[in-house]
N, C-alpha and C positions, 0 to 999 in steps of 0.2 A: 275820342275813341283812339287813343294812341297805340293800342295793341292790335289794331286791325291788320289782318293778313290778306294780301291780294295773291291769288293763285291763278296762273295762266296755264292752259292745257293746249298743246299743239295738235295738229291734225292726226298724227299717229297715236297720240294719247287719248283721242276720242274716236278712233278710226273704226270701231266696231262696238257691238253691245258689250262685249267683255271689257274692252278698254274704257267705255263709258262707266261701267260699274266700278272699275278700278279707280277712275278719276273721282267718281262720286264718293267712294269709300275714303279716299284721301281727303276730300273736302270735309266729310263727316268727322273724320278723326281730329282734324284741326278745329272744326266748328264746336267740338265739345270743350275746347279750351279757351277760345276767343272768337270774336267776330270775323267772318270770312266773306270776301267778295271774290267770285270766280269769273274768269274771262276765258271763252272757248273759241277755238278755231272750228272751221267746217271739218267734217269727217274727211280723212285723207282721200284725195283724188276727186272730191266733189266739186271744188272750184274749177278744176280743169273740165269737168263734165258740163258745168254751167256755161263756161266760156265757149265750149264746143257747140252747145245748143244755140247760143247767141249767133255764132258764125253761120250755122245752118239756117237760122231765121233770116239773116241778111241775104242768104242765097235762095230764100223761098223754098226750102226743102222740108215740106210738111212731114214727110215720113220720118226723117231724122229728128225733127223737133219732137214729134210724138214719142218716138223711141227713147230719146234722151230724158224726157219728163217721166216716162214710165219707169226707166231705170232709177231716176232720182227718188221717186216715191217708193219703189220696191226696196231700195237699200235701207231707207228709214223705217218702212213698215217692218222689215225683217228685224231691225234693231229693237223696235217696240215689242215684238213677240218675245224676245229674250229678256228685255229690261223690265217690263211692267207686268203686274198681275192682270189676269184676263178681264177683270171688272173695269180696268182703266183703259184698255187698248182702243176700244171704239172711239172714245172721247178724244184720245190723242191722235188717232188716225184722222179724225175730222180736222184737227188743228194743223196736221201736216198738209192735208189737202187744201186748207185755206192758204197756207204759205206758198205751196206749189202753184196754187191758183194765181197768186200775185205774180209769180215767175212767168206763168203762161201768158198773163196779160201783158207783161213787159215785152216778152219776145214776140208776141203777136204784133205789137207796135213796131218793132224792128222789121218784122216781115212785111208789113204794109209799106214802110218807108224804103225798104231795101238798103238799110243803113243802120249802123249801131252807134247811136249818139253816146258819147262818153258818160254823160249823166245817167242814161238808161242802163249802160253796162254796169256802172257802180251799184245801182239799185238791184240789178239782176244777180250779180255774183255774191251779194250780201245774204242771199237766200240760204246759202250753205251754212253760214254761222247762225242764222235764225233757227234753222232746223236742229242744229247741234245744241244750241242753248235750250231749246224746248225739251229735248230728250234728256239732257243732263239734269235739268230742273225737275222734270217729272220723276226721274229715278230718285232724286233726293227726297221728294215727297213720298215716294213709295216705301222708303225706309224710315219714315217718321220725322223728317226735317221740314221746316217751313222754307219754301224756296219760291222764287219767281224769275222767269226768263225775262230779260230786259234787252230790247233792241238798242244798240249803242247810238243809233240815230236820234234817240231821245236824250242822250247824255253828252256825247262828244261833239262839240261845235268846231267846225273846220272852215278853212277858206274854200274857194270854189275851184281848186285845181283838181278836176275829176281824174281819178286814177292814181293820184299821188298827193292827196291833200295833207295839209299841216294843221295841227290843232290850234285853237284859240283858247288858251288855258283859263283866262279869267272867266269867259263865258261858259266854258266847260265846268269849271268849279261851281258856278251858280246852278247849272242844270243838275250836276251830280248831287249837290246838297238838296235840291228839290226832289229828285227822283230816287236816288240810292240811299241817302242818309235816313229817311223815314223807314225804309225797309230794314236797314241794319239796326236801327233803334228798336224795332219790334221783334228782333231776333230772326228776321227772314234773310236767307242767303240769296243775294242777287246773282244770277248767272247771266253775264253780259256777253253780247256778241263781240268777238274781236273783229279787227280789220275795217270796220265801217264807222261812219259818223254822218253828219249832215251839216250843211251851211246854216247860218243864223236864220235864214228864211225857209229852212226845212228841205232843201234839195239834197238827196242822198249822195254821199261821197265814200270813197275808200282811201286807205292810207298807204297804198303802194306795197312794194315787196316787204314781206315780214311784218305786215300791218297789224297782225294780231298781237305780237309781242309789244309793239308800239302802243296799241290800245291799252294793254294791261298796265304799262308804265304810266300812261296818262291817267288812268283811273286811280292807280296807286298814289300818284302825285296829288291829284285834286282832292282826294279823300284823306291825305296825310297818313297813309298807311305806315305801319312799323316796318314791314318787309314786303318784298315781292318774290314769290317763288315761280320760276318758269319751268314747267314740266315738259320734257322732250323725250326722245328715245335714245339719248346718249348719257353717259355717266357724269358729264361735266365738260368743262373747257380743257382741252388737252394741249400739250406742248407741240403737237403736230397731228396731222391726220394719221390715225393708226393704220389705215390701209396702205399708206406710203412708208410710215416709220413704225415698225412693229414695237419698238421700245418706247414709244411715246407714253407719257404719263399724264395723269389728271392733275391740274393745278388746284391746290387747296383754296388759294385766294388770288385775285387779280383785280387791278384797278378798273374804274369806269373807262379811262382812256385806253388802256391796253385792250380791254374787251371790245370796245368800239372799233379800234384799229384792226383787230383780228377779224371781226365780223365784216368790216369794209373790204378787207383783202381776201375774203373767201371762206373763212371759218363759218360753218352753217349753224352754230348753236343759237345765235340770236341776230337780230337786225341792228346795224349801227345806230339807227335813230332811236332805238329802244331806250337807251339810257339817258338821253337828253332831258326828259321831264323830271328825272329823279335827282339830278346833280345838285340843284339848289338846296333841296331838303335832305340830301345825303341819305337817301333811303337805300339800304342794302338790298342786293338781289342775289338769289340763289338759283343756279342752273342745276336742275335735278332730273333724274331718269325715272319716269313714271312706271317703267317696266322693272325697275330695281330700286324702289323707294328707300330701301334700307341703306343704300350708298349715300355718302354725305354730299356729293356734288361739289360745285365750285361756288365760292362766295365772291361776289363782285362788290367792291367797296371803293370809297373815295380815294384812299391812299393806303400804301403799305408802309410798314416800319422799315428800319435799317436792315441791311443784309440781303437786299434783293437787287444787287447790282448786275449789270449785263442784260443779255437777252432773256426773255421769259418764254417765248414761243415762236414758231415759224409756221406760216400758212402759205397756201398757194391757190392760184386760179388758172385753169387750163383754157377755159372757153372765152378767150380774150383776143383782141386785135389791136395792132399798133398802127395809128394813123399819123403819117409824117408830112410836114409841109416845109418848104424852103423858099425864101425870096430869091428871085432870079439874079439880083445884084444887091450890093450893100446900100444902094440908094433907096431901097424900099424898106421902110421901118418894120423890122421883124417883130418888135414888141407890139406895134399896132396890129399887125396881121394876127399875132397870137391872141391878142385881146379879143379881136372880132371873132376868131374861130371858137374861143372858149365861150364867148357870149352866145354864139349860135348854138353850141351844144346845150347850154343852159336853157335857152328858149325852146329847144326841142325835147327837153326833159331827159337828156342823156347824161348819165353819171360818169364823171371823169375819175379813173382809178389811179392814174399816175401821169406826171408831166415832166419832160426832160428837154433841155434846150442847150444849144452851143452858144458861145459868146460872140465870135467874129462873124461866122456865116449866118447866124441868126436863124438857123433851122431849128425845128422843134418837133417833138413827137408826143402824141396823146394816146394813152392806153384806155380802151373802153371794152365793155362786154360785146361779144360777137352779136348778140341779139339786138344790140343798139346800132350795129354798123351801118345799115342802110339809112336809118334816120340821121345818123351822125354825118355821113358823107353828103347826103342831100342838103343838110343844114349848112355845112361849111361851103359847099359849092354855091349855094344861094347867097350866102353872106359875102363871099369873095368872087362873085361872078365876074365883075369887071377886071379884077387883077388877074384872074385865071385866063380870061378871054384875050387879054393883051400881053400875056406872057410875063407880067410883073412877078408872078408867083408860079413856081414850077407846079406841075400837076400833083394832085393828092396821091400819095403812095400808101398802100395798105398792105400790111404783113399779118396774115392770120396764123402763121406758123410760130407763134410765140406763147409764152406762159409767164405768169407773174408769181414771184416769190417775195414774201414780205417777212422781215424779221422784226419782232415787236418786243419792246421792254422799256419801261420808264427809267430803269436803271442803266440804260445804254448812254444816257447823257453824260458826256465827259469821260466815258470808259475808253481809255486810250488803247488804240490798236485793234479794236474789235472789228471795225469795218474792213481793215486790211486782212484780218484772219478770215472773215467771211468770204471775201473775194478770192483769197488764195485757196480756200476749201473748195469753192466752185470750180476754179481753174484746174485743180488737181483731177477733177472728174472729166476734164476735157469738154466742159460745157461753156459755150460762148455767151458772154454777157453783152446784151445789146443796148440796154439803157439802165440808168440808175437814178433814183429820186429819193431825196431825204429832206424833210422839213427842218426848220431851225430848232424845233423842240427835241430833235434827235430821238423821238419816240419810235419811229419806224424807218427802216431802210427797205425801200422797194426796189426790186431788181427784176428786169425783164430779160428772159433767157429764151433760147430756142426750145420749142415745145418738147422735142424728143429728149431734152436733157433736164426737164423740170423736176421729175421725180428724183433723179440722181442728185440734183442740186439741193433739194429739200433735205434728203438724208444726210448729205455732206455737211450742211449748215447746222442741222440738229446735233450732229455728233461734235462738230467743232465748238459749238456753244455749250456743250456738256449739259444738254437739256434732259437727257434720259435719267 
C-alpha cells in the first residue's frame, strides 16, 4: 500500500464541532483518492483539563473532580449535537460516558491514594485523544465513509518511561500490521489516538511533549506511508515567528534536520522527535494549515538541492533559564563535574537546550526550560552534593533573565563569515550575548542573550541573513 497517506490533526484542528467537520472533510477528500489513516489530538485545552482534575483528585477535592468531569462531558456532548444526526447522538453519548467513566475510575484511584502515579496519569490524560478519535470517526461514518476509532495503546509499543515514552518500532510494526492493516485493506479509515501507547505488557504510556505529532510519524513509518500531512493552525514553517518579524515568510521546503532543530529551539510547528521515525524510509512530511487548506504549506524532505546556502530560519525561546557551575580551582576536573551534571539532568528527564563552557576555568552553563528549573537544580545538587558541601564547586548560579536565539540552516556549513555577521548584527542592537553554542555539523548557532533584547536580536539576525 505504497500510496497510503497519514494525516495528523492537532488540538486546534479538532477543537470544536466545526473544526472536526473540517478535519473529516479533509480526510474524506483524500480518502476518495487513496487509503488514509488519521491520527488526532485531544480537543484544544482538554489535556489541561484532565491534568487539572487529576491534581484535584490528589488533593481529595471531590467538588472540583465532579465539576471537571462534567465540563469534559459537556464539551464533547455539545460537539456531538453539531456533528451527528439525531438518530446517532444517544449511542455516541453512551460511548462518551463509557470513556469518561474510565477517567473517573482512574482519578478515583488517585483520590484514594492521595498521589498521582505516573502510569495512572498517562492513562488518564489519553482520555482526551480517545474522545476526539471517537467523534471524528463517527462524523466520517455520518457522511458515508467506513471508519473506526483506534486506541493507540493497541498499536504503539513503547518502553516504560511514563510521561515521555519512546517507541519500540519492530513491535509497533507487528501490532500495526495486525490492527490497522486489515482495516485499511477493507477500505476502513482508522482514526488513531495521538500521544499515547502502551508497554509490551499493556501498561498505558504517553509520548511526552508534542506526542501526537510523534504518534503520527510512528504510524506513518510502520505502515510505510507515502506521505505524512500534519495539520495545524499555521500556514507552514516560517523563517521567523511573524509576531516578532512581520516580514517573515513561509519556507516552501526544509530538511528533516532543519525542521527538527527549529522545533527543538522553540518553533511550535512540530515536535523535534517527530521526524526521527521517518528518516530511514525518507517519508516526506507536509506542514499544513487546516484553517486554510488551500495554502501549500511547507514540505519537509531528507535533503535540498543546490542553491540553499546560508541560514534558512531563526527562532527563539523566552521561557528559559541558564544554570552555571564552576569548579573552585583547577584541581577539580571540570569535565567530570560537567558529565555528572548532564547525567543528573538526563536522569531527571530535563531537556538540555544548549551547553557552553570555558577552557581554562572549566566553568560551564546549561540552558533549560524554566518549567524544568526546579527539577534540574535539585538533580544537580543531589549529584554534586559532596563537592558543593566541601566547596570544591562553587554554588549553582541561575539566571532567568535570558532568552535563546537559534539560527538554523544546513547551508551554513562552511559559509565563511556568517557567524561574525550574526554577532555583529546583534551587537548593533546593543544586545549583550551571554553564551554561544554551535555543534560540529554547523547546522545551528545557538545564542543566549538578555531577555529584554531577544526580540530585537531575532529581527536583526533575520534581516542580516536576508531571510525575508
